[in-house]
N, C-alpha and C positions, 0 to 999 in steps of 0.2 A: 562616894556618890552621895550627894546632899539628900538629905531626909527633912521633912517636917511636921509638926505635930499641934496638935490643939488639943484643948483641955476639954473632956467631953463630959457637962456635969450628969447625963444618965448613966453614965460607966464609971463615972467618979477617978479618972485617970488621964493622961497625954492619951489620945490616938492619932497615928501616923494618917497623915493626907496627900493628897500628892502636892507636888512644890507650885503647882499652879492656883491652888486652893485660895482665896481668898478670902478672909471672915468678913459679915456685915458687922458694921458698927453699930456699938450698943449704945454710944452717948454721939448728939449733934460734935463737930469740930469748932472749936473756939479758935476766933483772932482776936487778938489781942491787939489794944489800937497802938497806931504808929505814933512815933515821939514825933516833939515839936519842933519845928524848923521854918526858918522865913522864906517863903518862896523867891525864884530867882528872878521870876519875871513880875511880880506885884509889889513883891516887898512885904506882903501880910504874915503874920504867923500862924502857920499850919497845924493844928492840935489833933484833929481828928479826922479818919478816912472822908466821913460827910465834907468836912472844908474843903481836905483835898481835891476831890471830885469836882463840891463848886468852882474852886479857884483854878484849876484844867477848865473847866469849863467858859467862866467869867473870861480868859486868857487867849482862848479858844486855842490851845494846847493839849497834848496826850501825855501816857505814860510812855516810857522807853520801855519798846520789847527785842531789842535788841539788834542788831548790824545789820541782820538778812532782811527782818521786817523796816527797818529803814530805811534801806537801800529801795524797797518794793514800795514804799507808800512815796518816797524821793521822784522814784519812776513816775508815777499814778500824776504824780502833781505836776510835772514837766510836761507830759502827758496832754493835763486838761489843758495846761495854759498854751502849748502849743494849737492845740483845737480851737481855742478861743480866739487867740490868734490870728488863725486860719480864717475861722467865721470873719472877724472886723474888716481882714483886708477882703473878703468874699463883697463883704455889704460895701464898703467904700469902691471896690471897680466895679460892681451895679450900679450905684449912684453914681461915681462919673460917666459911665455909660449911658443913662437915660438922661441927664444934663447936657452931654453933649450935643453940638449941631449935626444935625442932617447929614450935611456934605464930610462930615470925618468919620460917621457911622457907615457910610454910602462906602468908605475906604475898605472897612475890615469886612465888610458881610462879602 
C-alpha cells in the first residue's frame, strides 16, 4: 500500500496525508525559453516563445496538438469547405433560374 507524506512546519516532522493530496505551490512555475530554430514555413530564425507565436500567426499556422486533434481539425476544415461549395452552387442555381427565359421556367413549375 502506497503512502504519502508532507513536511509539517507546525509539527516539525513528516505527516502522512491521503494519496490524493496535492500541495499548494510555493513559487510560480518557470518556463524556460525555447531553443533557436528556423521556421519551416517562413525560413526566419525563431528564438523565443513570442517570436514563435508571431511566426505561427503570420503564416496562418498553429502548433501540432497530436494526431487525434489534427484529424478533428482536418474534418472541420473539409466540412467548412463543403459548406462553402454548397453555398456557391446554390447561388449559381438561383442566378441561372432568375436569368432564364419565362418559357423555360414554366416547364419546371
